Structure formats: C-alpha cells, structure tokens
N, C-alpha and C positions, 0 to 999 in steps of 0.2 A: 496940724501938718498932715497932708495926704499920704495914704499908704502906697499909692502908686499913681500912674498916669495912663491914659488910654488915648491913642490916636486912631482916627478912622477915615477911610476913603473908599468910595465906590469906584471901581476901575474896571472897564470892559465887561461889565455885567457881573462882576464879582465883588464881594465885600472883603476889604483888606483892613485888618485891625492890628495894631502894635500895642502891647501891653507891657508896661514897666512895673515891676514890683519892687519898691524901695527897700523893704524889710530884708529881702534876700539878694537884691541887686540883679534880678533876673529880667530878661527881655524875651518875649515870644511874639512871633508873627503868626497871625491866623488869616486864612483865606477860606471864606464861607464857613466860618466857625471851626475850622480844623487847624491845628498847629502844624505849620509848614517849616518854620525855623525857630531855633531856640539858642540863647547864649546865657551862660551862667553869670557872667560878670560884665558890667559895662566898662569900657576903657575910659581913660582920662581924656583921650582925644576923640575924634569921630569914630563911632562903631558902625561897621557895615555888616548886614546880614543879607544873605542871598536866598531866594526861593523861586518858585515857579507858579504862574497862574495856570490852572487846569485848562485843557483844550487839546486840539490836534493840530499842530504840534504844541506842546506846552511852551508858554512865553515866560522867559526868565525875567526877574526883576530884582532890584536891590533896595534895601531900606537903609537909610543914612540917619544916624542919631548923633547930633553935635551938641556938646554942652554950651549953654549961653550964660555969660556972667551976669549976675543981678536979675535974673529972670525967675526968681522964686523956685529954683531947682528944676524947672521944666526945660528939657532939652528941645532942640529944633529937630523935627522929624520930617523927612522927605522920602519919597518913593521915586525910583528911577526905572522907567520901563520904556523900551523901544527908543532910546535916545532922549526922552523927555524926562523932566524933573517935575514932580508934583509935590507941593507942600501938603502935609497931613494935618488937619486941624485937631486940636485937643478937645475931647468930648468928656462929659462928666462921667464918673464911675458910679452909676446908679442904674437900677432896672428901668427898662423902658415903660413898664406898666405902672410905675410910681410916679405920682405928680411932682412937677418941679417945685411947687410951693404947697404949703399947708393951708387948708381953709381956716381963715381967721374967725369965722363965726363961732360962737359958743354953743350952738344947737346941739352937737353930739354930747358934749359935757352935760348940758342941762337935761337931755333925754336920759342919760345914765343915772343922774342924780334923782330925777323924778321916779324912775324905775325903782331905785333903791328905797325911796321914801314910801312908795306904794307897797312894796313887799313887806316892809316893817309893820304896816297897819293891819 
C-alpha cells in the first residue's frame, strides 16, 4: 500500500504539485516547490484548497480533491484557474534521478563477487 499520492501539473510556467500523506491524512499544495496551501485532514466529501500562482497580480486557483469509489484509494484531483478546470495526473513517488526500472543484467553482482574472490587470494 502506498504511503501517499502525488499529483502534478505545469500551469502558466509554474509547477503545481499536490501531495497526500496517507499516514497522517495531510494534504499540501506546492507551487514551484514551495508550500502555498495545507490541510491537516481530508474530508469525506470533496476537499477544496485555495492558493495563488505568483505573478503581478497573483492569480488565485483552487485544488479539488474528490474521493472515487473503488479506485484503489486514489482521489480525483483537479485544479481550477481562471474559470477552467484541469485534471491533475497522478505521478509516482520517487526521485527523478532514480531509474523507473532496475537493470536485469547480473553484471554488477558478478563484478562484486569477482572483487571479493580476488581480495581473498
């Protein structure tokens, strides 16, 4: 079971991320890596968080989190900005520098084993 969920969208030159932490039930909204909205608990119905995109003047937006039955616990996440609604896709919770798959070749293991054998001699 996942510890949380992350939704991400690039909007008007800004990175908007919504992170859910299941263990604590927290929700935070980040714009360009900075927390701009926070809620301690998710509601049973649609949860709404409001924030602003930086600029002159700042542009307000809303994040809507709605529970979806039978969807493996992942809610529906949407962003409303300037009268438009954008669905935010679910992205994996892993570092961008880590590969999505592991190299199936046994070469690293064999190199370590060979190194250990040579050190013993």
